[in-house]
Structures are given as C-alpha cells and as structure tokens.
TORBA-519990 format. One record per residue: residue in three letters; residue number from 1; x, y, z of N, C-alpha, C, CB in turn. Coordinates in nm, 3 decimals. Glycine has a CB too. Layout:
N
+---------+-----+---------+---------+---------+---------+---------+---------+---------+---------+---------+---------+---------+---------+
| residuo | num |     n.x |     n.y |     n.z |    ca.x |    ca.y |    ca.z |     c.x |     c.y |     c.z |    cb.x |    cb.y |    cb.z |
+---------+-----+---------+---------+---------+---------+---------+---------+---------+---------+---------+---------+---------+---------+
|     ALA | NUM |       X |       Y |       Z |       X |       Y |       Z |       X |       Y |       Z |       X |       Y |       Z |
...
+---------+-----+---------+---------+---------+---------+---------+---------+---------+---------+---------+---------+---------+---------+
***
This chain:
95
+---------+-----+---------+---------+---------+---------+---------+---------+---------+---------+---------+---------+---------+---------+
| residuo | num |     n.x |     n.y |     n.z |    ca.x |    ca.y |    ca.z |     c.x |     c.y |     c.z |    cb.x |    cb.y |    cb.z |
+---------+-----+---------+---------+---------+---------+---------+---------+---------+---------+---------+---------+---------+---------+
|     MET |   1 |   0.084 |  -0.120 |  -0.025 |   0.022 |   0.010 |   0.010 |   0.097 |   0.119 |  -0.023 |  -0.006 |   0.020 |   0.145 |
|     SER |   2 |   0.057 |   0.206 |  -0.054 |   0.128 |   0.350 |  -0.090 |   0.038 |   0.464 |  -0.032 |   0.145 |   0.376 |  -0.265 |
|     THR |   3 |   0.117 |   0.544 |   0.089 |   0.085 |   0.672 |   0.106 |   0.191 |   0.781 |   0.065 |   0.050 |   0.684 |   0.237 |
|     LEU |   4 |   0.102 |   0.920 |   0.025 |   0.160 |   1.015 |   0.022 |   0.139 |   1.136 |   0.102 |   0.158 |   1.032 |  -0.076 |
|     HIS |   5 |   0.228 |   1.173 |   0.134 |   0.172 |   1.293 |   0.264 |   0.220 |   1.409 |   0.244 |   0.217 |   1.269 |   0.420 |
|     ILE |   6 |   0.190 |   1.556 |   0.225 |   0.225 |   1.644 |   0.208 |   0.228 |   1.719 |   0.326 |   0.176 |   1.678 |   0.120 |
|     TYR |   7 |   0.351 |   1.823 |   0.399 |   0.359 |   1.883 |   0.503 |   0.359 |   2.043 |   0.429 |   0.488 |   1.827 |   0.595 |
|     SER |   8 |   0.245 |   2.151 |   0.417 |   0.227 |   2.218 |   0.350 |   0.240 |   2.343 |   0.422 |   0.134 |   2.186 |   0.291 |
|     THR |   9 |   0.182 |   2.521 |   0.395 |   0.147 |   2.564 |   0.475 |   0.132 |   2.717 |   0.377 |   0.231 |   2.532 |   0.600 |
|     ASP |  10 |   0.070 |   2.828 |   0.437 |  -0.007 |   2.920 |   0.364 |   0.051 |   3.090 |   0.388 |  -0.168 |   2.893 |   0.416 |
|     PRO |  11 |   0.070 |   3.142 |   0.285 |   0.031 |   3.142 |   0.199 |   0.163 |   3.013 |   0.100 |   0.002 |   3.301 |   0.175 |
|     CYS |  12 |   0.158 |   2.974 |   0.000 |   0.220 |   2.864 |  -0.046 |   0.209 |   2.823 |  -0.193 |   0.178 |   2.768 |   0.029 |
|     THR |  13 |   0.277 |   2.927 |  -0.296 |   0.194 |   2.863 |  -0.448 |   0.256 |   2.735 |  -0.468 |   0.218 |   2.960 |  -0.608 |
|     ARG |  14 |   0.430 |   2.726 |  -0.380 |   0.432 |   2.546 |  -0.465 |   0.369 |   2.459 |  -0.400 |   0.580 |   2.460 |  -0.481 |
|     CYS |  15 |   0.325 |   2.498 |  -0.263 |   0.202 |   2.367 |  -0.238 |   0.064 |   2.357 |  -0.265 |   0.183 |   2.337 |  -0.111 |
|     VAL |  16 |   0.051 |   2.474 |  -0.336 |  -0.097 |   2.470 |  -0.433 |  -0.069 |   2.391 |  -0.581 |  -0.155 |   2.653 |  -0.477 |
|     PHE |  17 |   0.068 |   2.461 |  -0.622 |   0.116 |   2.331 |  -0.737 |   0.106 |   2.226 |  -0.778 |   0.188 |   2.296 |  -0.743 |
|     VAL |  18 |   0.213 |   2.188 |  -0.614 |   0.156 |   1.969 |  -0.597 |   0.025 |   1.923 |  -0.555 |   0.242 |   1.869 |  -0.459 |
|     LYS |  19 |  -0.069 |   2.022 |  -0.519 |  -0.163 |   1.963 |  -0.466 |  -0.287 |   1.984 |  -0.627 |  -0.198 |   2.044 |  -0.295 |
|     ARG |  20 |  -0.310 |   2.088 |  -0.675 |  -0.333 |   2.058 |  -0.834 |  -0.295 |   1.969 |  -0.899 |  -0.296 |   2.135 |  -0.909 |
|     TRP |  21 |  -0.157 |   1.995 |  -0.941 |  -0.103 |   1.874 |  -0.999 |  -0.131 |   1.745 |  -0.978 |   0.002 |   1.873 |  -0.983 |
|     LEU |  22 |  -0.135 |   1.688 |  -0.815 |  -0.215 |   1.544 |  -0.767 |  -0.294 |   1.532 |  -0.800 |  -0.248 |   1.507 |  -0.660 |
|     ASP |  23 |  -0.415 |   1.661 |  -0.763 |  -0.552 |   1.632 |  -0.801 |  -0.552 |   1.611 |  -0.991 |  -0.657 |   1.778 |  -0.737 |
|     ALA |  24 |  -0.487 |   1.670 |  -1.087 |  -0.541 |   1.670 |  -1.189 |  -0.520 |   1.548 |  -1.241 |  -0.510 |   1.764 |  -1.257 |
|     ARG |  25 |  -0.422 |   1.472 |  -1.145 |  -0.360 |   1.313 |  -1.200 |  -0.434 |   1.204 |  -1.140 |  -0.194 |   1.279 |  -1.157 |
|     SER |  26 |  -0.577 |   1.253 |  -0.996 |  -0.589 |   1.155 |  -0.899 |  -0.512 |   1.067 |  -0.867 |  -0.669 |   1.100 |  -0.912 |
|     ILE |  27 |  -0.452 |   1.166 |  -0.795 |  -0.318 |   1.069 |  -0.706 |  -0.362 |   1.090 |  -0.553 |  -0.120 |   1.144 |  -0.730 |
|     PRO |  28 |  -0.455 |   1.008 |  -0.499 |  -0.468 |   1.050 |  -0.344 |  -0.346 |   1.111 |  -0.271 |  -0.503 |   0.924 |  -0.262 |
|     TYR |  29 |  -0.338 |   1.190 |  -0.148 |  -0.292 |   1.208 |  -0.025 |  -0.348 |   1.278 |   0.052 |  -0.194 |   1.241 |  -0.021 |
|     THR |  30 |  -0.274 |   1.290 |   0.134 |  -0.314 |   1.392 |   0.263 |  -0.236 |   1.455 |   0.291 |  -0.347 |   1.352 |   0.382 |
|     GLU |  31 |  -0.275 |   1.593 |   0.370 |  -0.230 |   1.690 |   0.365 |  -0.233 |   1.748 |   0.532 |  -0.299 |   1.757 |   0.255 |
|     THR |  32 |  -0.124 |   1.775 |   0.600 |  -0.093 |   1.883 |   0.719 |  -0.057 |   1.978 |   0.685 |  -0.007 |   1.863 |   0.811 |
|     ASN |  33 |  -0.143 |   2.109 |   0.684 |  -0.123 |   2.257 |   0.663 |  -0.124 |   2.325 |   0.807 |  -0.244 |   2.320 |   0.565 |
|     MET |  34 |   0.045 |   2.329 |   0.815 |   0.071 |   2.385 |   0.943 |   0.068 |   2.521 |   0.967 |   0.181 |   2.350 |   0.981 |
|     ALA |  35 |  -0.032 |   2.607 |   0.814 |  -0.081 |   2.717 |   0.901 |  -0.197 |   2.709 |   1.039 |  -0.140 |   2.804 |   0.798 |
|     HIS |  36 |  -0.232 |   2.570 |   1.002 |  -0.414 |   2.529 |   1.047 |  -0.362 |   2.464 |   1.192 |  -0.528 |   2.374 |   0.912 |
|     LEU |  37 |  -0.257 |   2.469 |   1.197 |  -0.263 |   2.355 |   1.375 |  -0.211 |   2.474 |   1.482 |  -0.100 |   2.168 |   1.389 |
|     PRO |  38 |  -0.215 |   2.441 |   1.601 |  -0.205 |   2.496 |   1.681 |   0.039 |   2.540 |   1.683 |  -0.311 |   2.390 |   1.801 |
|     ALA |  39 |   0.046 |   2.705 |   1.694 |   0.168 |   2.688 |   1.713 |   0.283 |   2.593 |   1.734 |   0.167 |   2.732 |   1.769 |
|     ALA |  40 |   0.259 |   2.531 |   1.861 |   0.354 |   2.462 |   1.940 |   0.329 |   2.312 |   1.858 |   0.319 |   2.470 |   2.121 |
|     GLU |  41 |   0.231 |   2.254 |   1.797 |   0.215 |   2.158 |   1.704 |   0.319 |   2.111 |   1.602 |   0.120 |   2.195 |   1.643 |
|     ALA |  42 |   0.288 |   2.307 |   1.490 |   0.337 |   2.338 |   1.410 |   0.515 |   2.331 |   1.445 |   0.265 |   2.452 |   1.380 |
|     ASP |  43 |   0.549 |   2.398 |   1.522 |   0.691 |   2.381 |   1.556 |   0.769 |   2.266 |   1.592 |   0.711 |   2.448 |   1.643 |
|     GLU |  44 |   0.664 |   2.140 |   1.656 |   0.711 |   2.041 |   1.691 |   0.751 |   1.929 |   1.509 |   0.586 |   1.986 |   1.817 |
|     ILE |  45 |   0.639 |   1.959 |   1.475 |   0.651 |   1.880 |   1.301 |   0.821 |   1.975 |   1.211 |   0.429 |   1.950 |   1.166 |
|     ARG |  46 |   0.737 |   2.096 |   1.243 |   0.880 |   2.202 |   1.155 |   1.038 |   2.123 |   1.242 |   0.862 |   2.459 |   1.222 |
|     ALA |  47 |   1.046 |   2.101 |   1.365 |   1.160 |   2.007 |   1.402 |   1.154 |   1.888 |   1.365 |   1.182 |   1.995 |   1.525 |
|     ALA |  48 |   1.078 |   1.828 |   1.332 |   1.074 |   1.727 |   1.296 |   1.160 |   1.677 |   1.101 |   0.922 |   1.718 |   1.329 |
|     LEU |  49 |   1.067 |   1.781 |   1.045 |   1.125 |   1.766 |   0.935 |   1.238 |   1.845 |   0.895 |   1.042 |   1.773 |   0.858 |
|     ALA |  50 |   1.332 |   1.928 |   0.979 |   1.417 |   1.978 |   1.011 |   1.561 |   1.895 |   0.995 |   1.377 |   2.016 |   1.121 |
|     LYS |  51 |   1.486 |   1.765 |   1.100 |   1.590 |   1.681 |   1.139 |   1.628 |   1.581 |   0.965 |   1.520 |   1.573 |   1.297 |
|     ASP |  52 |   1.577 |   1.564 |   0.908 |   1.523 |   1.493 |   0.772 |   1.599 |   1.580 |   0.663 |   1.336 |   1.499 |   0.749 |
|     GLY |  53 |   1.604 |   1.711 |   0.721 |   1.699 |   1.812 |   0.618 |   1.576 |   1.904 |   0.533 |   1.814 |   1.700 |   0.482 |
|     TYR |  54 |   1.452 |   1.895 |   0.595 |   1.361 |   1.970 |   0.464 |   1.312 |   2.065 |   0.586 |   1.210 |   1.859 |   0.354 |
|     MET |  55 |   1.381 |   2.202 |   0.525 |   1.295 |   2.358 |   0.581 |   1.196 |   2.411 |   0.496 |   1.395 |   2.493 |   0.596 |
|     GLY |  56 |   1.179 |   2.385 |   0.376 |   1.106 |   2.454 |   0.307 |   0.946 |   2.352 |   0.307 |   1.192 |   2.482 |   0.160 |
|     ALA |  57 |   0.846 |   2.443 |   0.179 |   0.737 |   2.355 |   0.209 |   0.667 |   2.381 |   0.062 |   0.643 |   2.397 |   0.357 |
|     PRO |  58 |   0.633 |   2.303 |  -0.024 |   0.592 |   2.163 |   0.097 |   0.656 |   2.063 |   0.096 |   0.463 |   2.092 |   0.089 |
|     THR |  59 |   0.696 |   1.989 |   0.137 |   0.750 |   1.862 |   0.209 |   0.679 |   1.762 |   0.170 |   0.748 |   1.860 |   0.356 |
|     VAL |  60 |   0.747 |   1.681 |   0.068 |   0.645 |   1.572 |   0.028 |   0.714 |   1.395 |   0.073 |   0.619 |   1.595 |  -0.168 |
|     TYR |  61 |   0.641 |   1.353 |   0.184 |   0.685 |   1.200 |   0.130 |   0.576 |   1.113 |   0.065 |   0.737 |   1.109 |   0.255 |
|     PHE |  62 |   0.664 |   1.033 |   0.003 |   0.558 |   0.896 |  -0.056 |   0.624 |   0.792 |  -0.012 |   0.532 |   0.871 |  -0.230 |
|     THR |  63 |   0.543 |   0.717 |   0.019 |   0.603 |   0.544 |   0.058 |   0.526 |   0.425 |   0.021 |   0.613 |   0.514 |   0.219 |
|     ASP |  64 |   0.592 |   0.301 |  -0.038 |   0.505 |   0.243 |  -0.128 |   0.580 |   0.081 |  -0.031 |   0.533 |   0.289 |  -0.340 |
|     ASP |  65 |   0.547 |   0.042 |   0.091 |   0.583 |  -0.053 |   0.155 |   0.585 |  -0.204 |   0.049 |   0.488 |  -0.048 |   0.280 |
|     ASP |  66 |   0.466 |  -0.199 |  -0.031 |   0.441 |  -0.293 |  -0.083 |   0.552 |  -0.319 |  -0.189 |   0.317 |  -0.282 |  -0.121 |
|     ALA |  67 |   0.635 |  -0.192 |  -0.230 |   0.752 |  -0.263 |  -0.327 |   0.884 |  -0.149 |  -0.297 |   0.695 |  -0.271 |  -0.530 |
|     ASP |  68 |   0.871 |  -0.156 |  -0.179 |   0.965 |  -0.144 |  -0.075 |   1.047 |   0.028 |  -0.157 |   1.084 |  -0.324 |  -0.058 |
|     PHE |  69 |   0.963 |   0.128 |  -0.162 |   1.006 |   0.263 |  -0.235 |   0.943 |   0.360 |  -0.159 |   0.962 |   0.280 |  -0.393 |
|     ARG |  70 |   1.077 |   0.420 |  -0.165 |   1.054 |   0.564 |  -0.068 |   1.102 |   0.642 |  -0.099 |   1.084 |   0.581 |   0.055 |
|     LEU |  71 |   1.039 |   0.790 |  -0.142 |   1.064 |   0.929 |  -0.174 |   1.020 |   1.042 |  -0.139 |   1.052 |   0.943 |  -0.264 |
|     SER |  72 |   1.111 |   1.156 |  -0.048 |   1.110 |   1.275 |  -0.021 |   1.144 |   1.341 |  -0.094 |   1.152 |   1.302 |   0.056 |
|     PHE |  73 |   1.096 |   1.511 |  -0.088 |   1.182 |   1.606 |  -0.072 |   1.076 |   1.764 |  -0.041 |   1.285 |   1.601 |  -0.217 |
|     THR |  74 |   1.168 |   1.813 |  -0.079 |   1.061 |   1.946 |  -0.015 |   1.065 |   2.100 |  -0.178 |   1.182 |   2.038 |   0.209 |
|     GLY |  75 |   0.945 |   2.160 |  -0.179 |   0.908 |   2.191 |  -0.316 |   0.812 |   2.135 |  -0.446 |   1.007 |   2.190 |  -0.353 |
|     ALA |  76 |   0.848 |   2.221 |  -0.505 |   0.773 |   2.159 |  -0.635 |   0.866 |   2.132 |  -0.760 |   0.656 |   2.264 |  -0.687 |
|     ASP |  77 |   0.903 |   1.944 |  -0.718 |   1.032 |   1.908 |  -0.822 |   0.967 |   1.783 |  -0.901 |   1.202 |   1.857 |  -0.731 |
|     MET |  78 |   0.923 |   1.849 |  -0.998 |   0.869 |   1.775 |  -1.123 |   0.965 |   1.623 |  -1.124 |   0.896 |   1.884 |  -1.284 |
|     THR |  79 |   1.016 |   1.615 |  -1.147 |   1.120 |   1.523 |  -1.141 |   1.050 |   1.402 |  -1.082 |   1.245 |   1.574 |  -1.058 |
|     LYS |  80 |   1.051 |   1.422 |  -0.946 |   1.014 |   1.347 |  -0.849 |   0.842 |   1.302 |  -0.826 |   1.071 |   1.420 |  -0.740 |
|     LEU |  81 |   0.776 |   1.443 |  -0.875 |   0.673 |   1.384 |  -0.914 |   0.652 |   1.280 |  -0.954 |   0.635 |   1.426 |  -0.970 |
|     GLU |  82 |   0.676 |   1.315 |  -1.073 |   0.717 |   1.255 |  -1.234 |   0.701 |   1.111 |  -1.143 |   0.915 |   1.305 |  -1.336 |
|     GLU |  83 |   0.806 |   1.085 |  -1.097 |   0.893 |   0.958 |  -1.032 |   0.775 |   0.882 |  -0.973 |   1.022 |   1.001 |  -0.902 |
|     ILE |  84 |   0.690 |   0.976 |  -0.912 |   0.589 |   0.878 |  -0.784 |   0.442 |   0.858 |  -0.878 |   0.543 |   0.999 |  -0.588 |
|     GLU |  85 |   0.450 |   0.933 |  -0.988 |   0.308 |   0.898 |  -1.089 |   0.361 |   0.797 |  -1.196 |   0.237 |   1.052 |  -1.183 |
|     ALA |  86 |   0.459 |   0.813 |  -1.224 |   0.544 |   0.632 |  -1.309 |   0.550 |   0.524 |  -1.230 |   0.726 |   0.630 |  -1.352 |
|     HIS |  87 |   0.582 |   0.496 |  -1.088 |   0.535 |   0.363 |  -1.008 |   0.434 |   0.363 |  -0.984 |   0.581 |   0.328 |  -0.898 |
|     LEU |  88 |   0.345 |   0.441 |  -0.957 |   0.224 |   0.476 |  -0.903 |   0.131 |   0.356 |  -1.031 |   0.194 |   0.680 |  -0.906 |
|     ASN |  89 |   0.204 |   0.399 |  -1.151 |   0.127 |   0.369 |  -1.301 |   0.133 |   0.212 |  -1.304 |   0.216 |   0.444 |  -1.456 |
|     ALA |  90 |   0.272 |   0.199 |  -1.276 |   0.340 |   0.085 |  -1.330 |   0.278 |  -0.070 |  -1.168 |   0.569 |   0.149 |  -1.344 |
|     GLN |  91 |   0.298 |   0.019 |  -1.059 |   0.235 |  -0.118 |  -0.957 |   0.084 |  -0.100 |  -1.041 |   0.226 |  -0.085 |  -0.727 |
|     ALA |  92 |  -0.028 |  -0.026 |  -1.105 |  -0.180 |  -0.039 |  -1.103 |  -0.150 |  -0.137 |  -1.248 |  -0.295 |   0.136 |  -1.112 |
|     VAL |  93 |  -0.079 |  -0.115 |  -1.317 |  -0.063 |  -0.255 |  -1.452 |  -0.002 |  -0.396 |  -1.351 |   0.105 |  -0.201 |  -1.622 |
|     THR |  94 |   0.046 |  -0.348 |  -1.274 |   0.069 |  -0.565 |  -1.233 |  -0.022 |  -0.603 |  -1.153 |   0.222 |  -0.634 |  -1.132 |
|     ALA |  95 |  -0.108 |  -0.493 |  -1.038 |  -0.200 |  -0.528 |  -0.975 |  -0.337 |  -0.568 |  -0.996 |  -0.198 |  -0.466 |  -0.922 |
+---------+-----+---------+---------+---------+---------+---------+---------+---------+---------+---------+---------+---------+---------+
***
C-alpha cells in the first residue's frame, strides 16, 4: 500500500501547484497544513522535518511498503512528482 503525505503552509504557491498537479492526476494524498495547527504542534513538526533536512514547503513523503519504494523532497520537484506518478502507474499495471 502506498501513502503520499504533504506538509504545507499558507500562503504557498508551490504547495498549491503540487496539490493541483496531484489532483489533476487523481493521485490521492493527505495533507497537514502547518498554518492551521496550534503553534506548538506546528513547531514540533517543523523540528522533525528539519531533522530530515527539510526546511521548506511543501515537504512531500511518498512510501510504498509493498514495493519497498520511498521518496521524499521539498518544493515543486517535477522530476520526483513524475517518478511518483510512474511508480503508481507501474503498480496499477501489475496489480
């Protein structure tokens, strides 16, 4: 099973772009919008993301445990978004 999670904030044009790109391809995701969280909770999540080396938004985590495939990045990285799409399409063909 695969999961895609986005950590976003407001305002964030790259966050909007990534979500629209995923929506246009019907790729499901969950989102945590840091701007909508209590400050202490948002700070805790930011600290955890920083430990992984991510300081910007959006931060995207994709995991497919069935295929032992993981990908994470920050920003609107088209190469990595397309890699996620290709992986999901390949998984759909083999399912």
